[in-house]
TORDRENLO-81383 format. One record per residue (C-alpha): residue number from 1; residue in one letter; x, z, y. Coordinates in Angstrom, 1 decimal. Layout:
<recs>
n:res:px:pz:py
NUM:A:X:Z:Y $
...
</recs>
This chain:
<recs>
n:res:px:pz:py
1:M:0.0:0.0:0.0 $
2:K:2.7:0.8:2.4 $
3:K:4.6:-2.4:1.6 $
4:L:1.4:-4.3:2.4 $
5:L:0.9:-2.6:5.7 $
6:T:4.6:-3.2:6.5 $
7:L:4.1:-6.9:5.8 $
8:L:1.1:-7.2:7.9 $
9:L:2.7:-5.5:10.8 $
10:A:5.7:-7.7:10.6 $
11:V:3.6:-10.9:10.5 $
12:G:1.6:-9.6:13.4 $
13:F:4.8:-8.9:15.3 $
14:V:6.1:-12.4:14.6 $
15:F:2.9:-14.0:15.8 $
16:G:3.0:-11.8:18.9 $
17:M:6.5:-13.0:19.7 $
18:V:5.7:-16.5:19.1 $
19:S:2.6:-16.6:21.3 $
20:C:4.3:-14.8:24.3 $
21:G:7.5:-16.9:23.9 $
22:G:8.5:-19.6:26.4 $
23:S:8.2:-23.3:25.8 $
24:A:11.2:-25.3:24.7 $
25:T:10.3:-28.2:27.3 $
26:T:10.7:-27.6:31.0 $
27:E:8.0:-28.9:33.2 $
28:E:8.2:-29.0:37.0 $
29:T:5.2:-27.4:38.5 $
30:T:4.5:-27.2:42.2 $
31:T:2.3:-24.6:43.6 $
32:E:0.9:-24.8:47.2 $
33:E:1.2:-21.7:49.3 $
34:T:-1.9:-20.8:51.0 $
35:T:-2.2:-18.5:53.9 $
36:T:-5.4:-17.0:55.0 $
37:V:-6.0:-15.9:58.8 $
38:E:-8.5:-13.1:59.2 $
39:E:-10.2:-12.9:62.6 $
40:V:-10.9:-9.5:63.9 $
41:A:-13.7:-9.1:66.4 $
42:P:-12.8:-7.2:69.7 $
43:V:-13.8:-3.6:69.9 $
44:E:-16.3:-2.9:72.6 $
45:E:-15.5:0.2:74.6 $
46:E:-19.1:1.3:74.7 $
47:A:-19.1:1.4:70.8 $
48:V:-16.1:3.6:70.7 $
49:E:-17.4:6.0:73.4 $
50:A:-20.6:6.3:71.4 $
51:D:-18.7:7.1:68.3 $
52:T:-16.6:9.8:70.0 $
53:T:-19.7:11.3:71.6 $
54:A:-21.4:11.5:68.1 $
55:M:-18.2:13.1:66.8 $
56:D:-18.0:15.7:69.7 $
57:E:-21.6:16.6:69.0 $
58:A:-21.0:17.0:65.2 $
59:T:-18.0:19.1:65.9 $
60:E:-19.8:21.3:68.2 $
61:E:-22.7:21.9:65.6 $
62:V:-20.1:22.9:63.0 $
63:E:-18.4:25.3:65.2 $
64:E:-21.6:26.9:66.2 $
65:A:-22.6:27.1:62.5 $
66:A:-19.2:28.7:61.6 $
67:E:-19.8:31.5:64.2 $
</recs>
């Protein structure tokens, strides 16, 4: 039984090495490099002020609750 298992493992190992091996022929392949440009929308100052105001209010509520 151990010999059979050893043989199966060895065969599996050989097939794994063959399937992952490189090819004997060399082929020239060209790849095109692509670049992506991500456009970012400008930040409006009013939106930033509204966010900080909401954050200040939330901070005050937490501080009051902690007292």
